[in-house]
N, C-alpha and C positions, 0 to 999 in steps of 0.2 A: 568397799573397794575390793574386798576379797572375791566377791562374786562376779566381777567384771570379766568380760571376754578378753582374749589376747589382743585384738586389733584396737579399734577406736569405739568409744561410746559417746554419743551426742546427747546432751541434755539441754533443754531450753526452758526457761521459766520467767515469769514476770514478777517484779517486786513493786509493791505499792506502799501507801502510807503505813499500813500495819507492820510491814517489815522494818521500816525506819523507826517506828515507835518501839518495837521489840528490841532493836539494837540499842536504843536509848543513848546515842552518842551526840555530842554537842554540835557538830558541824552541819549535819543534815538531819532534818526532822520529818520531811515529806518528800515524795517523789513518785515517779512512774518510770521504771527502768526495766529493760529486757536484758536477760543474761543468756548468752549461748556459751556452753561449756563443752569442750572436747577433752575427753580423758583418753590418753594413749598409755597402754600398758607396755612399757619398754622392755622390762624383764619380769621375772617372777616376783621381785620385791620392789621395783621402781615404777613410778607413774609420772607422766607429764600432763599437767592440767593447763589448758589454754582457755582464757576467759575473754569474751568480747561483750562489753557492757555498753549499752546505748540507751539514752533516754533523757529525762529532764528531772532535776531535783530542785527543791526550794531551799534557798540560802538567804541569809540576811544581807541586805545592802550595806556596804561599809559607810556610805554617806548618810542615808536617812534612816537606817535601821529597820525599814520595812522588809517584808519577805519579797523575794524576787525569783523568777525562774532562771535556772542555769542549765544549759544544754551540756551533756557530757557524752563523750565517746572515748572509750579506752580499750586497749588490748593488753592483757597481762598474762603472765605465766607463773606457774608454781610447780616445783618438783616435789614429789612425795615418795617416801620409801617406808617400808615396814621395818620396825626395830623393836627394842625392848621397852622403851618408854617414850612418851610424847616429848618432842622438842622442836624448836624452830631456830634455824641458822640461815640467815640471809634468805634465799629463795628455796631452801630445802626444809621440808617439814617431815619429821619422823613420827609415824603413827604406830602405836603399840599393835603388834601383830595379832594379839588376842582380841582386840577391839575390831580392827579392820575397817573402821569408819572415820571419815574426816568431815567435820562440820565446816563448810566453806562460808558460812554467813558472815563472820567477822572479816575474813579475807576479802570478800566482795565489797563490804563496806569500806575497807581501807583502799581498795582500788578506786572506788567512787570518790572518796574524800581526796585522794591524791590527784585526781584528774580535774578537780575544781581549781580555777585560776586563783592565785594569791589575792588579787584585788577583784572584788565583784561589786559593781555598781550598776544602777539602772541606766538605761539609755538616756541621753540628754532629754530633759523635760518630763521624765517619768517618775522622778523621786517625789516623795511626800513633800508637798509645797510648804506646809506648816513647819516641818522640821528644817527644811532648807532656810526658811526665813529666820527661824530661831538661831540657826547656826550662823547666818550672816550677821545677826544682831550681836552675838557674842564675839564674833571675829572682829567686828567694827569696834566694839568696846575695848577689846584687848589691844588693838592696834592704835587706839587713840589715847592710851594711857601715858604717852610720852616716851615710850621705849624706843621709838623710831628716831627720836631727836638726840639720842645719846651720841657722844663723840666716839669716833672710831679709834681703836687701839692703834697707836702710832707704829707698832710692829707690822701691821697689816697694810698701812697706807702705801707702802712701796709696791704692793701687788696691784694697786689701782693704776699705777703707771704702765704696767704691762698691758692692761686692758685698753688704755687710751691709744688711738691711732697715732702713728708717727707721721709728721709732715715732711 
């Protein structure tokens, strides 16, 4: 970062499966993602990094556990300053001035992971059929064990009256 010019520096690169394998994190193991990074030197010691990440990663389907593609697009920002030792506070990263280098690999991975929806399932009809059938069998077994025939706690029966339409 020390050698960057005063204005803006644009950097673009592509991340593939080898990047995700090197990061070795649990959420994403494969993908093809392009990253556009704009580095603005705001003062002699401060930098503003703007990331635009766009592409597709492979995640595990929550329903059938097979791999599935997940589109991602995210814009993120990171503020960096020179200091005495490395530290991270919210969106401000301090880089030792002697080093003058910031490895953005993990930050980019975090931006990607945070852009993945909480729930990821295949489109209807695309899940692994064998797994869905097994799931249905276990669900049917569980629901037929008589638990549905339990009597309701009388403290809750008053709530059913609220649900019923009044004539």
